C-alpha positions in Angstrom: -10.9 -17.0 -13.8 -7.5 -18.3 -14.8 -4.9 -20.6 -12.5 -1.3 -20.5 -12.9 0.5 -23.5 -11.6 3.6 -23.0 -10.3 6.1 -25.5 -9.8 9.0 -25.5 -7.0 9.3 -24.1 -3.5 7.0 -22.3 -1.5 5.9 -18.8 -3.0 5.9 -16.2 -0.2 4.7 -13.0 -2.6 3.2 -12.1 -5.7 3.1 -9.3 -8.0 1.0 -8.7 -11.2 2.3 -6.6 -13.9 0.5 -4.3 -16.4 -2.9 -5.9 -17.4 -1.3 -5.7 -21.3 2.3 -8.1 -20.6 0.5 -10.8 -18.5 3.1 -11.0 -16.4 3.6 -12.3 -12.7 6.2 -12.1 -10.2 7.1 -14.1 -8.2 8.9 -14.6 -4.8 10.4 -18.4 -3.8 11.6 -19.2 -0.6 14.1 -21.6 -1.7 15.2 -25.5 0.0 18.8 -23.2 1.3 16.9 -20.6 2.8 17.3 -18.3 0.7 14.9 -15.8 -1.7 14.9 -15.8 -5.3 12.5 -14.0 -8.1 10.9 -14.9 -10.9 8.7 -13.9 -14.1 6.1 -16.0 -15.6 3.7 -15.3 -18.4 0.6 -16.0 -17.6 -1.2 -16.0 -20.8 1.3 -18.8 -22.1 1.5 -20.4 -18.6 5.4 -20.5 -18.3 8.0 -18.6 -16.7 10.2 -16.0 -18.9 12.8 -15.4 -16.4 14.5 -15.4 -13.2 15.7 -12.5 -11.5 19.1 -12.8 -8.9 19.5 -9.7 -8.2 16.0 -8.1 -6.9 15.4 -10.7 -3.4 13.0 -9.8 -0.4 9.1 -11.0 0.3 7.7 -7.3 -0.6 7.4 -6.5 -4.2 6.2 -3.8 -6.7 6.0 -3.4 -9.6 5.6 0.3 -11.5 2.2 0.7 -13.6 4.4 0.7 -16.9 5.9 -2.3 -16.8 9.4 -0.3 -16.3 10.2 -1.1 -13.0 10.8 -3.7 -10.4 11.3 -2.6 -6.7 11.9 -5.3 -4.0 13.4 -5.1 -0.8 16.5 -3.1 -1.1 17.1 -3.5 -5.1 14.9 -1.8 -7.7 15.4 -3.7 -11.2 15.3 -2.3 -14.8 12.2 -4.6 -16.8 12.5 -6.6 -18.9 16.3 -6.3 -18.5 16.2 -7.4 -15.1 19.4 -5.1 -14.6 19.5 -3.9 -10.5 20.7 -1.8 -8.4 20.9 -1.1 -4.7 18.8 1.1 -3.3 17.8 1.8 0.8 14.2 2.8 0.4 13.5 3.2 4.3 17.0 4.0 6.2 17.8 0.7 7.0 14.9 -0.6 8.7 13.0 -3.5 7.4 10.8 -2.9 4.6 7.1 -3.7 6.0 4.9 -3.0 2.4 5.2 -1.2 -0.8 2.9 0.4 -3.4 2.9 2.5 -6.6 -0.1 5.5 -7.5 -1.8 4.7 -10.8 0.1 6.7 -12.8 3.7 5.3 -11.1 4.8 9.1 -10.0 5.1 8.0 -6.5 6.4 4.6 -4.6 5.3 4.0 -1.2 7.2 2.4 1.4 6.3 1.2 4.5 9.0 -0.2 7.4 8.9 -1.7 10.5 9.1 0.9 13.1 5.7 2.8 11.4 7.3 5.6 9.3 6.3 5.8 5.3 8.6 6.6 2.8 8.0 8.4 0.2 9.4 8.5 -3.1 9.2 9.8 -6.6 9.0 6.9 -9.0 10.5 8.1 -11.8 7.9 8.3 -14.3 8.5 12.3 -14.9 5.6 13.0 -13.6 6.6 14.0 -10.1 9.0 16.2 -10.5 11.4 14.1 -9.9 14.6 13.0 -11.4 14.3 9.4 -12.1 13.3 8.3 -15.7 13.4 5.1 -17.0 14.5 2.3 -15.1 15.2 4.4 -12.2 13.7 5.6 -8.7 13.8 9.1 -8.5 14.6 11.4 -4.7 12.7 10.3 -1.8 10.4 13.6 -1.2 8.8 12.7 2.4 8.8 11.1 5.1 5.2 10.4 6.9 6.5 9.8 10.4 4.9 8.3 14.1 2.1 7.1 12.1 0.6 5.2 14.2 1.8 6.9 17.3 2.2 4.5 20.1 2.9 5.0 24.1 7.1 5.8 25.4 8.3 3.0 26.0 6.6 0.6 24.2 7.4 -1.2 20.5 6.2 0.5 17.4 3.3 -0.8 15.2 5.1 -1.7 12.0 3.3 -1.0 8.1 1.8 -4.1 7.2 -0.2 -3.0 3.9 -0.3 0.3 1.5 -3.1 1.3 -1.3 -3.0 4.8 -2.8 -6.7 5.9 -4.0 -6.7 6.1 -8.0 -5.9 9.4 -7.8 -2.8 9.3 -5.8 -3.7 11.6 -3.1 -5.0 9.7 -0.3 -3.0 6.6 1.4 -4.4 4.2 3.2 -2.0 2.6 5.9 -2.3 -0.7 8.1 -0.3 -1.6 11.0 0.4 -5.0 11.7 -1.4 -4.3 15.2 -4.8 -3.9 13.3 -4.7 0.1 12.8 -5.8 1.1 9.3 -5.6 5.7 8.9 -6.0 7.4 5.6 -3.5 10.5 5.1 -3.8 12.9 2.3 -0.5 12.6 0.0 0.0 15.9 -0.5 -0.3 17.3 3.2 1.6 14.6 4.2 -1.1 14.6 7.5 -3.3 12.5 8.7 -7.6 12.7 7.3 -8.6 12.5 10.6 -6.9 12.6 14.2 -8.3 8.9 15.2 -7.6 5.6 12.8 -10.8 3.8 11.4 -12.2 0.8 13.7 -10.7 -2.6 12.9 -10.8 -6.4 14.1 -7.6 -5.1 15.6 -5.6 -8.3 13.6 -2.9 -7.2 11.4 -4.4 -6.0 8.3 -2.3 -7.6 5.3 -3.8 -6.1 1.9 -5.6 -3.0 1.1 -7.4 -1.7 -2.1 -9.5 1.2 -3.4 -12.3 0.9 -5.4 -11.9 2.7 -8.9 -14.2 5.7 -8.2 -11.6 6.1 -4.8 -15.2 5.6 -2.9 -14.8 2.6 -0.9 -11.4 0.9 0.9 -10.8 -2.8 1.3 -8.8 -4.3 4.0 -8.1 -7.7 4.5 -6.4 -9.4 7.3 -6.0 -13.5 7.7 -9.0 -14.5 9.9 -11.4 -11.8 8.9 -13.6 -11.5 6.7 -12.7 -9.0 4.3 -13.7 -5.7 5.4 -15.4 -2.7 3.4 -15.3 1.1 4.6 -17.2 3.6 3.1 -14.5 6.8 2.6 -16.5 9.1 0.6 -17.7 12.0 2.6 -21.0 12.6 1.0 -21.6 8.9 0.5 -20.6 7.9 4.6 -22.8 11.2 4.8 -25.6 9.8 3.5 -25.9 6.1 4.8 -25.2 7.8 8.1 -28.3 9.6 7.9 -29.9 6.5 6.6 -29.2 4.5 9.4 -30.5 7.7 11.9 -33.9 8.0 10.0 -32.0 11.6 9.2 -32.5 12.3 12.9 -29.5 15.4 13.5 -26.9 14.4 16.4 -26.8 17.1 19.1 -24.7 19.3 20.2 -23.3 16.8 23.0 -23.4 13.7 21.0 -21.1 15.9 18.0 -18.6 16.9 20.7 -19.0 13.2 21.7 -18.2 11.7 18.6 -16.7 14.6 16.3 -14.5 16.6 18.7 -13.0 17.7 16.0 -15.0 19.2 13.8 -17.6 22.3 14.8 -21.5 22.0 14.5 -23.3 21.7 11.7 -26.3 19.8 10.5 -25.5 17.1 7.9 -29.0 15.6 7.5 
């Protein structure tokens, strides 16, 4: 483990570049209340550039290191040349995440929607290339349904599984849901159970079998999301006892009854 000293104004957001280039992007809240973005080489313990064109409290670096996405602007790296981009139809961004291959960018907003974009690598069938994003490929609407007349839950954290097929979406009121990226549909009718406070960070294990969720005041939560591993854990806890049909209707009303242990 190494440490990096970042002297100066308070750091409000961090984003790591590709492992090979040892870059760290930091957003600072300056003394005059404005946000400033910097790039650091943590292997050499020095700042390499200040990016004036990309501002915002949320950042995401495309895995190839060629694109930095902020709030309302994207910048080609290492030049820092930026262009404006409305990623969430004028709303406030709550979270950003790329797939491992950079082919898709997910952007969550404060109204509870997740916007999917072609990441511009040429992998996702879009028109973007080099330092540019492609087109919007979809919108996950009403991610966390709320009663009519209430304030929708904003998106607070996003993470793709390693294969890019599953997107974990967390809300600022503690909701956590898994979505199938291909069909743009939720993987279950109900969200995962959480402690109830805002989930601020998400990450999948390398094999995609486990989802980790972090928040400010609750220990790191671990969720088994691989179906076979989850089945094995449930059977182990019940001593391989099968659910009755009545229990199945209570806990799994959307699935037909079957023996699982």
